[in-house]
DRENDO-1510 file (C-alpha; in Angstrom, 1 decimal, always signed):
<recs>
REC; n; res; u; v; w
REC; 1; UNK; -5.2; -46.1; +4.3 .
REC; 2; UNK; -5.2; -44.1; +1.1 .
REC; 3; UNK; -4.1; -40.5; +1.7 .
REC; 4; UNK; -4.9; -37.7; -0.7 .
REC; 5; UNK; -4.6; -33.9; -0.6 .
REC; 6; UNK; -7.3; -31.3; -1.1 .
REC; 7; UNK; -7.0; -27.5; -1.5 .
REC; 8; UNK; -10.2; -25.4; -1.2 .
REC; 9; UNK; -11.2; -21.8; -0.7 .
REC; 10; UNK; -14.6; -20.6; +0.4 .
REC; 11; UNK; -14.1; -17.3; +2.0 .
REC; 12; UNK; -12.0; -16.7; +5.1 .
REC; 13; UNK; -9.7; -19.6; +5.8 .
REC; 14; UNK; -10.4; -19.2; +9.5 .
REC; 15; UNK; -13.9; -20.6; +8.7 .
REC; 16; UNK; -12.8; -23.2; +6.2 .
REC; 17; UNK; -10.1; -24.6; +8.5 .
REC; 18; UNK; -12.4; -24.8; +11.5 .
REC; 19; UNK; -15.1; -26.7; +9.5 .
REC; 20; UNK; -12.6; -29.2; +7.9 .
REC; 21; UNK; -11.0; -29.9; +11.2 .
REC; 22; UNK; -14.3; -31.3; +12.3 .
REC; 23; UNK; -14.7; -33.9; +9.5 .
REC; 24; UNK; -13.6; -37.4; +10.2 .
REC; 25; UNK; -10.8; -38.6; +8.0 .
REC; 26; UNK; -9.4; -35.1; +7.5 .
REC; 27; UNK; -6.1; -34.2; +9.0 .
REC; 28; UNK; -3.3; -31.6; +8.9 .
REC; 29; UNK; -5.6; -28.7; +7.8 .
REC; 30; UNK; -3.3; -25.7; +7.0 .
REC; 31; UNK; -4.6; -22.2; +6.1 .
REC; 32; UNK; -2.7; -20.5; +3.4 .
REC; 33; UNK; -2.6; -18.7; +0.2 .
REC; 34; UNK; -2.9; -20.0; -3.4 .
REC; 35; UNK; -3.7; -19.1; -6.9 .
REC; 36; UNK; -1.8; -15.8; -7.1 .
REC; 37; UNK; +1.3; -14.5; -8.8 .
REC; 38; UNK; +3.4; -13.3; -5.8 .
REC; 39; UNK; +5.8; -15.8; -4.3 .
REC; 40; UNK; +5.7; -16.2; -0.5 .
REC; 41; UNK; +3.0; -13.6; +0.1 .
REC; 42; UNK; +2.3; -12.4; +3.7 .
REC; 43; UNK; -1.2; -11.8; +5.2 .
REC; 44; UNK; -0.6; -8.0; +4.7 .
REC; 45; UNK; +0.1; -8.6; +1.0 .
REC; 46; UNK; -3.1; -10.6; +0.7 .
REC; 47; UNK; -5.1; -8.0; +2.4 .
REC; 48; UNK; -3.8; -5.3; +0.0 .
REC; 49; UNK; -5.5; -7.4; -2.8 .
REC; 50; UNK; -2.6; -7.1; -5.2 .
REC; 51; UNK; -1.3; -10.7; -5.1 .
REC; 52; UNK; -4.0; -12.6; -6.9 .
REC; 53; UNK; -4.0; -15.2; -4.1 .
REC; 54; UNK; -7.1; -16.7; -2.4 .
REC; 55; UNK; -7.4; -17.6; +1.1 .
REC; 56; UNK; -7.5; -21.4; +1.1 .
REC; 57; UNK; -7.0; -24.5; +3.3 .
REC; 58; UNK; -4.8; -27.5; +2.2 .
REC; 59; UNK; -5.4; -30.8; +4.0 .
REC; 60; UNK; -4.9; -34.4; +3.8 .
REC; 61; UNK; -7.8; -36.9; +3.8 .
REC; 62; UNK; -8.2; -40.7; +4.1 .
REC; 63; UNK; -10.3; -41.9; +1.2 .
REC; 64; UNK; -11.1; -45.0; +3.3 .
REC; 65; UNK; -13.0; -42.7; +5.6 .
REC; 66; UNK; -14.3; -39.7; +3.5 .
REC; 67; UNK; -14.4; -39.2; -0.3 .
REC; 68; UNK; -13.4; -36.1; -2.2 .
REC; 69; UNK; -17.1; -35.8; -3.3 .
REC; 70; UNK; -18.3; -35.9; +0.4 .
REC; 71; UNK; -15.7; -33.2; +1.2 .
REC; 72; UNK; -17.0; -31.0; -1.7 .
REC; 73; UNK; -20.5; -31.6; -0.4 .
REC; 74; UNK; -19.3; -30.0; +2.9 .
REC; 75; UNK; -17.5; -27.2; +0.9 .
REC; 76; UNK; -20.7; -26.3; -0.9 .
REC; 77; UNK; -22.8; -26.5; +2.2 .
REC; 78; UNK; -20.7; -23.8; +4.1 .
REC; 79; UNK; -20.4; -21.1; +1.5 .
REC; 80; UNK; -22.1; -19.3; -1.4 .
REC; 81; UNK; -20.5; -20.5; -4.7 .
REC; 82; UNK; -22.5; -18.0; -6.7 .
REC; 83; UNK; -21.0; -15.0; -4.9 .
REC; 84; UNK; -18.0; -13.6; -6.9 .
REC; 85; UNK; -15.1; -12.5; -4.7 .
REC; 86; UNK; -17.3; -12.3; -1.6 .
REC; 87; UNK; -18.6; -14.3; +1.3 .
REC; 88; UNK; -20.9; -12.4; +3.5 .
REC; 89; UNK; -19.1; -9.2; +4.6 .
REC; 90; UNK; -15.7; -10.5; +3.5 .
REC; 91; UNK; -15.1; -8.8; +0.1 .
REC; 92; UNK; -12.3; -9.2; -2.2 .
REC; 93; UNK; -10.7; -11.7; -4.7 .
REC; 94; UNK; -8.9; -13.4; -1.7 .
REC; 95; UNK; -12.4; -14.7; -0.6 .
REC; 96; UNK; -13.3; -16.2; -4.0 .
REC; 97; UNK; -14.8; -19.7; -4.2 .
REC; 98; UNK; -12.0; -22.1; -5.5 .
REC; 99; UNK; -11.4; -25.7; -5.8 .
REC; 100; UNK; -7.7; -26.5; -6.6 .
REC; 101; UNK; -7.6; -30.1; -7.8 .
REC; 102; UNK; -4.6; -32.3; -7.4 .
REC; 103; UNK; -5.4; -34.9; -10.0 .
REC; 104; UNK; -7.8; -35.8; -12.8 .
REC; 105; UNK; -10.2; -37.7; -10.7 .
REC; 106; UNK; -10.7; -34.7; -8.3 .
REC; 107; UNK; -11.2; -32.5; -11.4 .
REC; 108; UNK; -13.9; -34.8; -12.7 .
REC; 109; UNK; -15.6; -35.2; -9.4 .
REC; 110; UNK; -15.7; -31.4; -8.9 .
REC; 111; UNK; -17.1; -30.8; -12.4 .
REC; 112; UNK; -19.7; -33.3; -11.8 .
REC; 113; UNK; -20.7; -32.2; -8.4 .
REC; 114; UNK; -20.8; -28.5; -9.6 .
REC; 115; UNK; -23.3; -29.5; -12.3 .
REC; 116; UNK; -25.4; -31.4; -9.8 .
REC; 117; UNK; -25.6; -28.6; -7.2 .
REC; 118; UNK; -26.2; -25.8; -9.7 .
REC; 119; UNK; -29.9; -26.1; -9.5 .
REC; 120; UNK; -29.8; -25.3; -5.7 .
REC; 121; UNK; -28.8; -21.7; -6.4 .
REC; 122; UNK; -30.6; -18.8; -8.0 .
REC; 123; UNK; -27.5; -17.7; -9.8 .
REC; 124; UNK; -24.7; -19.4; -11.7 .
REC; 125; UNK; -21.9; -21.1; -9.7 .
REC; 126; UNK; -18.7; -19.0; -10.0 .
REC; 127; UNK; -16.3; -21.4; -8.2 .
REC; 128; UNK; -13.0; -21.4; -9.9 .
REC; 129; UNK; -11.8; -24.9; -10.7 .
REC; 130; UNK; -8.1; -25.3; -11.6 .
REC; 131; UNK; -5.1; -27.4; -11.1 .
REC; 132; UNK; -3.4; -26.8; -7.7 .
REC; 133; UNK; -1.0; -24.0; -8.0 .
REC; 134; UNK; +1.8; -23.4; -5.5 .
REC; 135; UNK; +0.6; -23.2; -1.8 .
REC; 136; UNK; +2.1; -20.9; +0.8 .
REC; 137; UNK; +1.2; -21.6; +4.4 .
REC; 138; UNK; -0.2; -18.6; +6.3 .
REC; 139; UNK; +1.6; -17.2; +9.3 .
REC; 140; UNK; +1.5; -19.2; +12.5 .
REC; 141; UNK; -1.1; -17.0; +14.1 .
REC; 142; UNK; -3.8; -18.0; +11.5 .
REC; 143; UNK; -3.3; -21.8; +12.3 .
REC; 144; UNK; -6.0; -23.1; +14.6 .
REC; 145; UNK; -7.5; -19.6; +14.7 .
REC; 146; UNK; -11.0; -20.6; +15.7 .
REC; 147; UNK; -9.9; -23.2; +18.3 .
REC; 148; UNK; -7.7; -20.4; +19.9 .
REC; 149; UNK; -10.1; -17.5; +19.5 .
REC; 150; UNK; -13.6; -18.8; +19.5 .
REC; 151; UNK; -14.6; -16.0; +21.8 .
REC; 152; UNK; -13.8; -13.3; +19.3 .
REC; 153; UNK; -16.8; -11.7; +17.6 .
REC; 154; UNK; -15.8; -12.8; +14.1 .
REC; 155; UNK; -15.5; -16.4; +15.3 .
REC; 156; UNK; -18.8; -16.4; +17.1 .
REC; 157; UNK; -20.7; -14.7; +14.3 .
REC; 158; UNK; -19.2; -16.1; +11.2 .
REC; 159; UNK; -17.1; -19.2; +12.0 .
REC; 160; UNK; -19.4; -21.0; +14.4 .
REC; 161; UNK; -22.5; -20.9; +12.2 .
REC; 162; UNK; -20.4; -22.4; +9.4 .
REC; 163; UNK; -19.3; -25.2; +11.7 .
REC; 164; UNK; -23.0; -25.8; +12.6 .
REC; 165; UNK; -24.0; -25.7; +8.9 .
REC; 166; UNK; -21.4; -28.3; +8.2 .
REC; 167; UNK; -22.5; -30.5; +11.0 .
REC; 168; UNK; -26.2; -30.3; +9.8 .
REC; 169; UNK; -25.0; -31.2; +6.3 .
REC; 170; UNK; -22.9; -34.1; +7.5 .
REC; 171; UNK; -25.8; -35.5; +9.6 .
REC; 172; UNK; -28.3; -35.1; +6.6 .
REC; 173; UNK; -25.9; -36.6; +4.1 .
REC; 174; UNK; -24.9; -39.4; +6.6 .
REC; 175; UNK; -21.2; -38.6; +6.1 .
REC; 176; UNK; -18.8; -39.6; +8.8 .
</recs>
């Protein structure tokens, strides 16, 4: 079993966490903050928009079960990588599209896949691709948010459709 780490941001971490918790071979999905200049930010700091951080998820994955390329396929299936600092009604730099790579192989895979999927969109991809910076786990009440709050309007209207998009993608791509 080969374990690797991934850090991705594609809008609200509630959605991204819920999606990647569904993917076989993925474990320990943790919502958090990364890519900013404030150490140990809080959710309130992030919401003020003055920290430079993105809402991201960091997780481990078993490369014997799912590849980084397959994970990025899911990532690009569940959000709009051409929308700068926005996903749907979630607006601000904290909702930007980001891939924080953990090694040169992840960087190369991400660059290649971004070139391949570019023709699917009517606008250029604005996904940030950078070496993984410091990661700060979100407060406990954000962990497993969808599992604990699926009845809430945001979860039903935003998170649940992303989970369904991911499932359709996984089936069509024959990813475990």
